[in-house]
Each structure stands twice: as structure tokens, then as C-alpha cells.
N, C-alpha and C positions, 0 to 999 in steps of 0.2 A: 746362693749366698754363703760365703765362708764365715762361720761363726768364730768369734774371738775364743782363743784357747782358755779354758778354765782349768787351773792346776789344783788338784785336790790332794790333801795329805790326811792320813788315817791315824787317829789316836785310839788304839785298841782294836786289833784285827781279830775279834772274836767270831763266834759261830754265825750270828746274824749278819755281821759285816761281810763275812766270806760268802754266805749263802745269797744275800740279796744286794748289798750296797756296792761291793766291788764289781760284780757282773753288771749291775744296773748302770753304774757310771761308765763302764767300758762299752756299753751299747750306744752311748751318745757321742756323736761326732764332735770333735774339738775338746774333749775332756781327757785329761791326763791324770793318772794317779802317780804322784811324784815321790811320795815318801810315806814312811810308817814308823810308829813307835809302839811297843808293847810294854808290859810290866817289867821285863828284864832284858838285858842286852842279848841273851841267848834266844829268847822268844821273839825279839825284834828281828834278829838275823834270820831265824827260821821262817818268820812270816814274809820277810822281804824276798827270800829265795823261793818259797812255795808259791807266792802270789806274783812274782816277777815285778816287784816294786823297786825302783832304782836306788832310792836314798833311805838311809837309816839314821835315826836321831837318838842321842843319848837319853833324852827325856822329852816330855811333852812341851816343856817351856821352850826348848830349842826349836821344836817344830812350829809352834804358833808365832815365833819371832822371825821365822825365815821369810825373807822378802820374795822368795821364789814360789811361795804358796799363796794362792788366792782364796781357798776355802778349806775348812777343817771339818772332817767327819769324825764325830766323837762316838766311839763304840764301847766305851768303858762301862763299868758298873755305875749306878746312880750317884755314889758318893763323890765322884769327881766331875760330874756334869756341870755344876755351877761354877767351880773354880776355872775349869778349862774354857767354858763358854765365855765367861766374862773377860778372861785374858785374851782369848782369840778375837773377840769383838774390839777390844781396846787396841789390839795390834792391827786392826783393819781387815780382818778375815771374815768372810761369810761363814756361818755355822749351821751344820746339820747335826743335831744330837740325838742319840738313841733315846727311846722312851725307857723308863718314865722320865719326866722332865728333870726331877731332882729328888732329894730326900724328903723335903718338907716345903711348906708354903713360903717360908722366909727365903729359902734359896731360890725358889721359883720367882718370887718378886724381884730378887736381886738380878736374876737373869733377864727378866722383862725390862727392868730399869736400864740395864746395860744395852739391851737391844734398842730401846727408845732413844738412848743417847747417840746411837749410830744408825739413823734412819736410812742411810744409803747402803747399809749392809743387810743381807738376807739372814734371818734367824728362824730356823724351822726345827720342829721336833718330828721324829719318825712317828707316824700315826698308828693307832690301833689298826691291825689288818682286818679285824672283824667288820663285816658290812660293806667292804669296798666293792665287791662284785655287784651288789644290788643297790648301791647308794643312790643312784639317780632315780631308780624306780620306787624305792622306799620314800624318798622325798616327794615324788609326784603323788603317790598314794595318799600320804598324809596331808599334803597341801590341797588335794582334791576332795578331802573330807571323807575318805573311805571308812575310817573308824569313827568319824564324828568327833565329839569332844573326848579327849583322853580322860579316863577315870582312874585306871590303875596300871602300873608298870611293874613287871617282875623281871629282875635281872639275876641270872644264876651263873655261877662259876664253881661247880662242885665236882671234884674228881679225886683220884687217889695218888697224886704225885708224891705226897709225903706220908702215905699210909704206913710204909715200912720204916719203923723208927731205927732200924739197924743201919740204914744208909747214912752216909756222912751229912753233916750240916750243909745245906745249900745256901748260897749267898742271899737268896730271897727270904731265908729264915733268919737273917742277921740284920737287925734294925740299923746297926752302924753303917752298913753298906747299902741296904735297901731303903731305909727311911720308914716313913709312916704308912706307906702303902701295904695292904694286906693281900697276899695271893695275887689274883688277877683283877682285883677291885678297880684299880685305876684304868686299866685298858678297856674293861667292859663298860665302866661309867663314861669314858670318853666316847665310845660308840653310841651309848644311849643319849648322850648330850646332843648328838647330831639330829635326833628325831623327836626330842621333847623340849619343853620349856625348862628354864633353869631351876635347879633344886634350891629351896630356901631354908630347909630345916632337916636335920638328921638326928636319929636316936638309935644308938648302936650297942650291941653287946658282942663279946668275943671270948674265946678261951683257947688254951693250948693243951690238947689232950696228950701230946707227946713232948714234954718240956726239955728233953735231953737228946742230944745226937752226938755220935762220934765225930771227931775232927777228920778232915781229909788227910791231914799230916800228923803223924805220930799216934799216940794212944789216948790223947786227952778226950774227955767227955765235955761237950760244950752246951751252954744254955741256948734254947730256941727263944729268940726275942721278938718274933713275929707270930701272931696267932695262927692256928691252923683251922679255926672254925669261926665264922663271922656272920652275923645277921644285922641288917640295917633297915629301919623304917624311915621313909622320907616324905616330905611334902614338896610339891612343885609350885611354881609361881601361878599356874593356871588352875590350882586347886586339886590337881590329881595327886594320888598317893603312890608311893613306890615301896617295893619289898625286895631286898637284896639278900641272897643266900650264897655264901662263899665257903668252900671247904677244900682242904688238901688231903683229907683222910676218909673220903667217902668211896668205898668200894662200889663199883658199878653205879657211880653217881650220874646225874643227868648231863654233866659236861657244861658247855657254855651256851646260854640261850638268853634272848630278850623277848618278852611278851608285852604287847601293847593292847590294853582292853579299853574300848571306847563305847560311846553311846550308840553307834551304828554298826561296828564291826570289830574284828580282832586281827592282829598281825603277830605271828610268832616267827622269830628269826632264830635258826639253829645253826651252830658253828662247829659241830662235832665231826661230821664226815663231809668235808667241804662246807659250802654255805647254802642253806636252804631256807626259803621264806614261805610260810604257810599263811593263807589268808581266808577269812570267813566273814561274810556279811549277813546282816539281819535277813532272815528268810532262807538262807542256805541250809542244807541238811548237814553239811560237814565242812571242815576246812579243806582247802585244796592247795596243792603245791603251785606257787607262782612260777610261771614259765616265761622267761625273758629271752628273746633271740640273742644268740651268742654275740652278734655284732653290737648289741646294745648293753652288754655287761661291762661293768667297770673292772678295775683291778689295781694291782700294785704299780705305781708310777712315781714313787717317792723321789728317786734320784732325778728323774726327768723334770718333775715339778720344781725341785731345788735349783737345778741348772737353768730352767726356764725363768725362774724368778730372778736369778743373778743376771741373766741376759735381758730381762725386762719384757719377756714375751708372755708371762702369765704371773698371777699372784700366788702366794702360798695359801692354799685352802686347808690342807691337812698336813701338819697341824701347826698353826702359828703359836707364838708365845702367849698371847692373850688367852687362847683356848687351853693351853697347858696350865696356866695359872688357875683357871677355873677347876680343872680336874684335880690339881694339887691341893687347892683349898678344900675340895670335897673330901679327899682322902685324909687330910689333916683334921677336918671336922669330925669324921668318923673316929679317928684316933682320940680326939679330945672327948668325944661322947663316951667312948669306952672307959677312959680314965676317970671321968667324973660321974658316970652313970646318970647323965642328964642330957637333954636335947641341946643341940648346938645350931645356931642360925648361920645362914650363908647370905651374902659373902661374909667372910671373917672380918672382924673389926680390925 
């Protein structure tokens, strides 16, 4: 069967778009990447040439209003996700936006409202890549009661990406661009959401050990407006408790991990050198590496899922806008707790 052609245009051909999205779309029959726009005319022309994309646009507004475009892939920084998403949906375009969903919960809700106003259009967020390989097996273990009732969850994202304060300010350290998310909190919480009950309460503290950074342009010294150290205590709807530790300044830190401690067993997911799942059950001498046959492993299929949803052959599972709003509310609740030095309940009022 010949599939209807889906014409995709790119807003923001950054690293992840080049690494994953463009190759992913080009592997799908009947999908054409028809246009691109970047921050400047020069970078747009360069991207079009390097990526063999036929059409260039003067700005993103021209791209989303082009009748020859069926779907828009948004690869910009988070500060533009809401505005471009809402405009694209209003223009009748399907939308795949890079994570994180937006800068704050208000923008995320505006995006969800726009998607709900156009139920015939697909609205999808690029999911957290953590846990994709073992997603099916993890769900099966949890549903089969391997760990019993969850008691405690530990979520860690601690490394040294921002340890060297002589390096220029990164966009993830600029709240105007990045929003309320701190380090990799949102992407790790999104993964944890797939395996646990909803979070109902957070209590957080944070600090910035290196509050100044040089600018990438010129000689200015800029303020770091996103913390480089974060700790969060949480409560879940099933009564379990969570502990989050995030840092950008930990030399030889533990990297990215999620631990689930239950009444019958423990699961530890580690995402540092590939993806490894360790399991231990009551009565075991030690934890063992979970071995899943290669043919049963999952993986990255974001672009295929997006096109499949457009063609009506599958739903969006990872990640729909409703799920995005939940992790955006979580990251904002953490921000509010830091600001007020008080617990914050979820969902947000």
C-alpha cells in the first residue's frame, strides 16, 4: 500500500534534530523534509545546504503558514516551543516539538489547550530517551508485582557538565531560555512517571555554587539563573516516597539512575554507559543484570510514531501533551518549593 506523502518542515535544525529527527524521518516511506528555518538567514542557508533541504524560510511564521507543509518539527530552545506550537496547530499543522515541552506550566497548559482545540491534528513531544530499550520489560516486571508495593524511589542526575565555571554560560543555565526546569530533572522525572504512580507533593531545595559564567559572545560575565545543585523530597499517590538528587558540578558523580525499592524486590535502572537494568528479589544474594533478548528490546522510534499517528496507524504513546503537562507541573512545583521553602501539592491549582 502506498502511504500518503507527509511533508515535514523543520524549525531549528540543531544537534538533536540532525542526529535523530532528520535521519528518522528519512527512513520512513512517503515522508519528505521540505523546508527549514534557523535563527538567522545564514544558518538557515547553511542547514538547507548541509542537510539537502529544498526550501528556506525567512522566519518560523512563514514556515507554519505554508500550505505545502503538513507537519512541523520544532527543534528550538524551550522559550519558543509554546508560541510556535500554538501557531502551527492553528495553521492546521501536526506538531512534534523537542523536549522539554515549554518553560513553565502556564505555557504547557496553553499548548495542551491548543492541541485539544484541534483534535484532528497530532501533537507530540520528543520523549525522554532514558528507559526506551527496556520499557516493555520494566512495565511487565512492575505489573507482575516483582517489587511488590513501591516504598521508595531514588532519581539521580548528578555529573560534572557545569563543574568548570570558566566555560561560557550554557542555555540550560539561563532561565529565560530554559524555564523552570533544573538540569535533567524534567527528562528523568518523565522516565520515572512511566513506572510509578503520580507525584502529589514536593519539597525542594537548591543552590548555585558557581553563580557567574562568561558569555559565549564578547567579554561579559553573566548570571547563572538555573541552580547547579538540587534536592527534592516527594510523595506519591500510592504512599511511596521519592528522593531526587541533581547536580551539574559533581566530579565523578553517579550520573543518571532510577531506583525502585519495594516490599518484595528492587529495580535499579542505570543510564550512564548504555542502558542497564539490575534486579533483585527477596531471597536473592545480590542484584543481577536483567538480560532481555535483542529482538525484545525497544528503542528510539519517535519519528515513526509521529508519522504513524498522522496516518492513523498508531496512537502517540511517548510523549503526548497530557503527559508533558504533568512533568511541566512537577518541575514548576519544584521551582515554587525552592522559592517559598515550603512543600507544594500536585497537580497545581
